N, C-alpha and C positions, 0 to 999 in steps of 0.2 A: 504494500500500500504506500502510495506517495505521501511524503510528509505534509504537504499542504492539504491533501484530502483528509488525512488523519486529523490535522488541526481543525479543519472546518467541521468535521464530525464532532470533535470535542466541544467546539464553540456552540454548535447547534443543540447538543444534548445537555449542556450545562445551564441550568435555569438562570443564574445571574447574567448571562450574556444576552438574555432577552431584554434586559434593561438598557443595553448599549445601542445607540444609533451610530453607525459607522461614520467616523470623521467629525463627530459632534461631541464636545466636552460639556454636556449639559444633561442633567437627569431630573426627573420629576418625582415628587413625593408629597403625599397628603398627610399632614400631621394628624395622628389618630385622635388626640384629645380635643383639639380645637377645630379640626377639619380644614385648616388653612392649607392651600396648595403652595408649595415652594419648589423652586428649581435651584439646583446647585451644580457646581463644577468641581472637578478634582484640581487640587492646587498645583501650580507650576513652580518651577524654581524661582521665577520672578516674584510670584506671590509669597513664597517662603521668605525671600529677602525682605519684602515689604512688611511682613508680619513680624520678623525679627526686629526690624527698625522700630516699628510701632511699640512692640513690647518693651524694648529698651527705654523708649521715651516714657512709657507708662510707669516703669519701675523707678525712674528718676522722680516722678511726681509722688508716687506712693510706694515705698519699698515693701510694704506688707501685702500689696495687691497681687492676685494671681489671675489675671484676665486672659490667660492663653486660650482656653477653650472658646470663650465668647468671641475673642478676636479672630480665631481661625474660622468660626462659623460666619462671621461678618464678611470674610473674604471668599468663603465657599458658596454661600447663598447668593444666587444671581437675581432672583425675583421672589417676591412675597405677594401672593394673590394676583399675580400678573404685573405687579409694579416693580420696575427695575431700578428705581432711583436709590442710590447708595444711602441717602439720608433715611429713607423709609426702612431699608433693610437693617441698618444699624439700630434704629429706634425699636424695630420689631425684636431683634435679638436682645437688646438691653432691657426692654420693658414688657414684652408680651409673650416671648417664647417660654413655655412651661418646661420645667425640668424633665418631665416624663416625655414630652414631645421631642426635646433635645436628645434624650437618650435613644428614642426610636429612630430619629433622623440619623444619628451616628451609627446605629446598627445597620440601617439601610445603606449608608455610605460605604460601610465595610464590604457590602456585596458588590459594589461597583469599582472599588479601589483595587488596583493590582497589588498582589501580595505574594509572598512565598510561604508555602506550607512546610514547616520544619519538623513535622511529626515523623518519628521513627517507630517502626513496628518490629520489635526484636523477635527473631526466630518465627516469623510468620504469625505472630500473635495478632488478635483482633483489637487489643488494647494498645493504643499508641502512647509514646512518650515524647514530649516536646524537647527538642534539642536546644539548649540555651546557648545562643551565639552572642557572645559579648567580647569584650577586649581580652578576657582571660582565655577564651577559646583559641585566639590567635597567638597570644603571648602569655602563657601560663605563669611565668615568673613576674609578671607586672604587678 
């Protein structure tokens, strides 16, 4: 079987790929508690740099604050109820996004976000073990 054919079969048979529109970095989700429809995108390297800069600025203002999650959501969400204005999105995340909706949105994002499964099944076991890949994996003496 050709590699591309095999890959296409994997994409077609894997449910999360139904969420992907080829060539479009935008996904829809309806928040379960409030029923608000949001669209979001996967973050790019440029977005990550902007988030880092914004978080550093926020830390200077308030050293005890931990706004990383809400800041990331502000960059990921591209529309709220069809409105794409950044001011509306930021206000929605800060004042109207419920914790349970945020948690469900993040679960949904995990379905669309590329990732690597590091589960190891020893000796053909059906129970998997997560392989902890960290700095000690590459440099045990560190």
